[in-house]
VOBA-995193 format. One record per atom (N, C-alpha, C): residue number from 0; x, y, z; atom name. Coordinates in pm, whole numbers, plus 32768, in hexadecimal, padded with zeros to 4 digits. Each point is the difference from the previous one (the first is absolute). Layout:
{loro NUM; {X; Y; Z}; 'CA'},
...
This chain:
{loro 0; {1C75; 7AED; 4822}; 'N'},
{loro 0; {7FEB; 8088; 802B}; 'CA'},
{loro 0; {7F91; 8044; 7FB0}; 'C'},
{loro 1; {7FF4; 7FDC; 7F83}; 'N'},
{loro 1; {7F98; 8041; 7FB0}; 'CA'},
{loro 1; {7F76; 7FDD; 8036}; 'C'},
{loro 2; {7FF3; 7F8E; 8043}; 'N'},
{loro 2; {7F7F; 7FDA; 803B}; 'CA'},
{loro 2; {7FDA; 805E; 8071}; 'C'},
{loro 3; {8062; 803A; 8043}; 'N'},
{loro 3; {7FE5; 805B; 806E}; 'CA'},
{loro 3; {7FDF; 808D; 7FCF}; 'C'},
{loro 4; {8021; 801E; 7F86}; 'N'},
{loro 4; {7FE6; 8085; 7FC9}; 'CA'},
{loro 4; {8060; 8069; 8034}; 'C'},
{loro 5; {8072; 7FD7; 8036}; 'N'},
{loro 5; {8061; 805E; 8039}; 'CA'},
{loro 5; {8054; 8044; 7F95}; 'C'},
{loro 6; {8016; 7FBC; 7F90}; 'N'},
{loro 6; {8058; 8032; 7F99}; 'CA'},
{loro 6; {7FBF; 7FF0; 7F78}; 'C'},
{loro 7; {8021; 805A; 7FA5}; 'N'},
{loro 7; {7FCE; 7FF4; 7F77}; 'CA'},
{loro 7; {8054; 7F97; 7FB7}; 'C'},
{loro 8; {7FCE; 7FD3; 7F91}; 'N'},
{loro 8; {804C; 7FA1; 7FAE}; 'CA'},
{loro 8; {8085; 803D; 7FD4}; 'C'},
{loro 9; {8001; 8083; 7FE3}; 'N'},
{loro 9; {807A; 8044; 7FD6}; 'CA'},
{loro 9; {8067; 8003; 8072}; 'C'},
{loro 10; {7FD3; 8016; 807A}; 'N'},
{loro 10; {805B; 8000; 8073}; 'CA'},
{loro 10; {803A; 7F74; 8018}; 'C'},
{loro 11; {7FAD; 7F9C; 7FF5}; 'N'},
{loro 11; {802F; 7F77; 8011}; 'CA'},
{loro 11; {8067; 7FDE; 7F94}; 'C'},
{loro 12; {7FE6; 8028; 7F85}; 'N'},
{loro 12; {805D; 7FE6; 7F92}; 'CA'},
{loro 12; {8083; 804C; 8015}; 'C'},
{loro 13; {7FF9; 807C; 8031}; 'N'},
{loro 13; {8079; 8050; 8016}; 'CA'},
{loro 13; {8059; 7FC1; 806B}; 'C'},
{loro 14; {7FC4; 7FCF; 806B}; 'N'},
{loro 14; {804E; 7FBF; 8069}; 'CA'},
{loro 14; {803C; 7F7E; 7FCB}; 'C'},
{loro 15; {7FB3; 7FB4; 7FB6}; 'N'},
{loro 15; {8034; 7F84; 7FC6}; 'CA'},
{loro 15; {8075; 8019; 7FA3}; 'C'},
{loro 16; {7FF6; 8068; 7FAF}; 'N'},
{loro 16; {806D; 8023; 7FA5}; 'CA'},
{loro 16; {807B; 802D; 804D}; 'C'},
{loro 17; {7FED; 804E; 8069}; 'N'},
{loro 17; {8072; 802D; 8052}; 'CA'},
{loro 17; {8048; 7F8A; 8040}; 'C'},
{loro 18; {7FB4; 7FA0; 8031}; 'N'},
{loro 18; {803C; 7F88; 803B}; 'CA'},
{loro 18; {804B; 7FB1; 7F94}; 'C'},
{loro 19; {7FC5; 7FF3; 7F8B}; 'N'},
{loro 19; {803E; 7FB9; 7F92}; 'CA'},
{loro 19; {8086; 803F; 7FD9}; 'C'},
{loro 20; {8008; 8084; 8000}; 'N'},
{loro 20; {8078; 8047; 7FD3}; 'CA'},
{loro 20; {8065; 801D; 806F}; 'C'},
{loro 21; {7FE2; 7FDF; 807D}; 'N'},
{loro 21; {8054; 8030; 806E}; 'CA'},
{loro 21; {8090; 7FCE; 7FFA}; 'C'},
{loro 22; {801A; 7F92; 7FC0}; 'N'},
{loro 22; {8089; 7FCD; 7FF7}; 'CA'},
{loro 22; {8049; 8032; 7F84}; 'C'},
{loro 23; {7FBA; 8041; 7FA7}; 'N'},
{loro 23; {803B; 8030; 7F83}; 'CA'},
{loro 23; {8032; 808F; 8014}; 'C'},
{loro 24; {806B; 800D; 8050}; 'N'},
{loro 24; {8032; 8083; 8026}; 'CA'},
{loro 24; {8044; 804A; 7F8C}; 'C'},
{loro 25; {8025; 7FB8; 7F96}; 'N'},
{loro 25; {8046; 803D; 7F8F}; 'CA'},
{loro 25; {7FA5; 8048; 7F9E}; 'C'},
{loro 26; {7F80; 7FEA; 800B}; 'N'},
{loro 26; {7F9F; 803F; 7FA6}; 'CA'},
{loro 26; {7FAB; 8063; 804F}; 'C'},
{loro 27; {7FD5; 806A; 7FBD}; 'N'},
{loro 27; {7FA7; 8062; 803F}; 'CA'},
{loro 27; {7F71; 7FDF; 7FD7}; 'C'},
{loro 28; {7FAA; 7FF5; 8064}; 'N'},
{loro 28; {7F72; 7FE3; 7FE9}; 'CA'},
{loro 28; {7FAD; 8073; 8039}; 'C'},
{loro 29; {7F86; 7FE6; 8025}; 'N'},
{loro 29; {7FA8; 8067; 8034}; 'CA'},
{loro 29; {8029; 8032; 808A}; 'C'},
{loro 30; {7FC0; 806A; 802D}; 'N'},
{loro 30; {8021; 803F; 8080}; 'CA'},
{loro 30; {7FF3; 7F9E; 8075}; 'C'},
{loro 31; {7F94; 7FB6; 8006}; 'N'},
{loro 31; {7FEC; 7FA1; 806D}; 'CA'},
{loro 31; {8069; 7F91; 7FFA}; 'C'},
{loro 32; {8021; 7FD3; 7F88}; 'N'},
{loro 32; {8066; 7F9A; 7FEE}; 'CA'},
{loro 32; {8086; 8032; 8038}; 'C'},
{loro 33; {8024; 807A; 7FDE}; 'N'},
{loro 33; {8080; 8039; 802C}; 'CA'},
{loro 33; {8002; 8017; 8097}; 'C'},
{loro 34; {7F90; 8026; 8038}; 'N'},
{loro 34; {7FF7; 8011; 8091}; 'CA'},
{loro 34; {8018; 7F7B; 8047}; 'C'},
{loro 35; {7FC4; 7F95; 7FCD}; 'N'},
{loro 35; {8013; 7F7C; 803C}; 'CA'},
{loro 35; {8091; 7FD2; 7FF1}; 'C'},
{loro 36; {803C; 8019; 7F8D}; 'N'},
{loro 36; {808D; 7FDB; 7FEC}; 'CA'},
{loro 36; {8059; 804A; 8065}; 'C'},
{loro 37; {7FE7; 8082; 8011}; 'N'},
{loro 37; {804F; 804E; 8060}; 'CA'},
{loro 37; {7FEC; 7FCC; 808E}; 'C'},
{loro 38; {7F85; 7FE1; 8024}; 'N'},
{loro 38; {7FE5; 7FCA; 8086}; 'CA'},
{loro 38; {8048; 7F7B; 8013}; 'C'},
{loro 39; {8005; 7FAE; 7F99}; 'N'},
{loro 39; {8044; 7F80; 8006}; 'CA'},
{loro 39; {8097; 8013; 8016}; 'C'},
{loro 40; {803D; 805A; 7FB4}; 'N'},
{loro 40; {808F; 801C; 800E}; 'CA'},
{loro 40; {801E; 8036; 808C}; 'C'},
{loro 41; {7FAF; 805E; 802E}; 'N'},
{loro 41; {8016; 803C; 8083}; 'CA'},
{loro 41; {7FED; 7F9A; 8070}; 'C'},
{loro 42; {7F9D; 7FAA; 7FF3}; 'N'},
{loro 42; {7FE9; 7F98; 8065}; 'CA'},
{loro 42; {8078; 7FA2; 8009}; 'C'},
{loro 43; {8034; 7FD8; 7F8F}; 'N'},
{loro 43; {8075; 7FA6; 8000}; 'CA'},
{loro 43; {8079; 8045; 803E}; 'C'},
{loro 44; {8012; 807F; 7FE3}; 'N'},
{loro 44; {8072; 804A; 8036}; 'CA'},
{loro 44; {7FF5; 8010; 8098}; 'C'},
{loro 45; {7F87; 8020; 8030}; 'N'},
{loro 45; {7FEE; 801D; 808E}; 'CA'},
{loro 45; {7FF4; 7F84; 8057}; 'C'},
{loro 46; {7FC5; 7F95; 7FCC}; 'N'},
{loro 46; {7FDE; 7F90; 8056}; 'CA'},
{loro 46; {804C; 7F7F; 7FE4}; 'C'},
{loro 47; {8049; 7FFA; 7F93}; 'N'},
{loro 47; {8050; 7F89; 7FE4}; 'CA'},
{loro 47; {8091; 801F; 801E}; 'C'},
{loro 48; {801A; 8025; 807B}; 'N'},
{loro 48; {8088; 802A; 8026}; 'CA'},
{loro 48; {8063; 7F8D; 7FFE}; 'C'},
{loro 49; {7FD0; 7F85; 7FFD}; 'N'},
{loro 49; {805A; 7F8E; 7FFD}; 'CA'},
{loro 49; {8037; 7FE6; 7F74}; 'C'},
{loro 50; {7FC8; 8041; 7F9B}; 'N'},
{loro 50; {8031; 7FEE; 7F78}; 'CA'},
{loro 50; {8089; 803F; 7FF2}; 'C'},
{loro 51; {8057; 7FBA; 7FBA}; 'N'},
{loro 51; {8086; 8036; 7FE9}; 'CA'},
{loro 51; {7FF6; 8071; 7F9A}; 'C'},
{loro 52; {8046; 806A; 801D}; 'N'},
{loro 52; {8007; 8070; 7FA3}; 'CA'},
{loro 52; {808C; 8000; 7FC5}; 'C'},
{loro 53; {8008; 7FFE; 7F7D}; 'N'},
{loro 53; {8081; 7FF6; 7FBD}; 'CA'},
{loro 53; {803D; 8089; 7FE2}; 'C'},
{loro 54; {7FD1; 8066; 8044}; 'N'},
{loro 54; {8034; 8086; 7FE9}; 'CA'},
{loro 54; {7FB6; 8049; 7F92}; 'C'},
{loro 55; {7FB0; 7FB8; 7FB6}; 'N'},
{loro 55; {7FB2; 803F; 7F96}; 'CA'},
{loro 55; {7F77; 8026; 8036}; 'C'},
{loro 56; {7FDB; 807B; 7FE6}; 'N'},
{loro 56; {7F7D; 8031; 802A}; 'CA'},
{loro 56; {7FAB; 8012; 7F83}; 'C'},
{loro 57; {7F8F; 7FBB; 7FFA}; 'N'},
{loro 57; {7FAB; 800E; 7F89}; 'CA'},
{loro 57; {7FD7; 8091; 7FE9}; 'C'},
{loro 58; {8005; 802B; 7F83}; 'N'},
{loro 58; {7FDD; 8089; 7FDE}; 'CA'},
{loro 58; {7F72; 8023; 802E}; 'C'},
{loro 59; {7FA7; 7FA0; 7FF7}; 'N'},
{loro 59; {7F76; 8019; 8029}; 'CA'},
{loro 59; {7FFA; 8022; 8095}; 'C'},
{loro 60; {804E; 7FBA; 8052}; 'N'},
{loro 60; {8003; 801C; 808F}; 'CA'},
{loro 60; {8037; 808B; 801B}; 'C'},
{loro 61; {806A; 8024; 7FBC}; 'N'},
{loro 61; {803A; 8085; 8011}; 'CA'},
{loro 61; {7F98; 806B; 7FDF}; 'C'},
{loro 62; {7FB6; 7FEB; 7F93}; 'N'},
{loro 62; {7F98; 8060; 7FD7}; 'CA'},
{loro 62; {7F91; 8008; 8069}; 'C'},
{loro 63; {7FD5; 7F8F; 8032}; 'N'},
{loro 63; {7F95; 7FFE; 8066}; 'CA'},
{loro 63; {802C; 804D; 807B}; 'C'},
{loro 64; {8078; 7FE1; 8032}; 'N'},
{loro 64; {8031; 8041; 807A}; 'CA'},
{loro 64; {8012; 8095; 7FE9}; 'C'},
{loro 65; {802A; 8027; 7F8A}; 'N'},
{loro 65; {800D; 808E; 7FDF}; 'CA'},
{loro 65; {7F78; 8045; 8000}; 'C'},
{loro 66; {7F9D; 7FBF; 7FC3}; 'N'},
{loro 66; {7F79; 8039; 7FFC}; 'CA'},
{loro 66; {7FC5; 800D; 808C}; 'C'},
{loro 67; {8024; 7FA3; 8058}; 'N'},
{loro 67; {7FCE; 8004; 808A}; 'CA'},
{loro 67; {8058; 8058; 8059}; 'C'},
{loro 68; {806A; 8038; 7FC5}; 'N'},
{loro 68; {805E; 8055; 8047}; 'CA'},
{loro 68; {8040; 7FB7; 8076}; 'C'},
{loro 69; {8026; 7F83; 7FE6}; 'N'},
{loro 69; {8045; 7FAF; 8062}; 'CA'},
{loro 69; {8095; 800C; 7FE6}; 'C'},
{loro 70; {8050; 7FFF; 8068}; 'N'},
{loro 70; {8091; 8011; 7FF3}; 'CA'},
{loro 70; {8044; 7F92; 7FB2}; 'C'},
{loro 71; {807D; 7FEB; 801D}; 'N'},
{loro 71; {8055; 7FA1; 7FB9}; 'CA'},
{loro 71; {7FC8; 7F72; 8004}; 'C'},
{loro 72; {801A; 7FB7; 7F93}; 'N'},
{loro 72; {7FDC; 7F74; 7FF7}; 'CA'},
{loro 72; {806A; 7FB0; 804C}; 'C'},
{loro 73; {7FD4; 7FA2; 8052}; 'N'},
{loro 73; {805F; 7FAD; 804B}; 'CA'},
{loro 73; {803B; 7F95; 7FA9}; 'C'},
């Protein structure tokens, strides 16, 4: 992508870092990292409906849905 001149080196590094940290939900990282983590949690909740839910709702999901003003967690 840097060959195309679409993104700065800093932007490329920020995206790479966000991808690197996206599975580390227990730690707080930069804003872009946290946005990607939230998107990952929300995607799994909305689109992986075949996953068994053991009655436990991750705190991060509850926070995301609250911030988005979405009703009860299923």
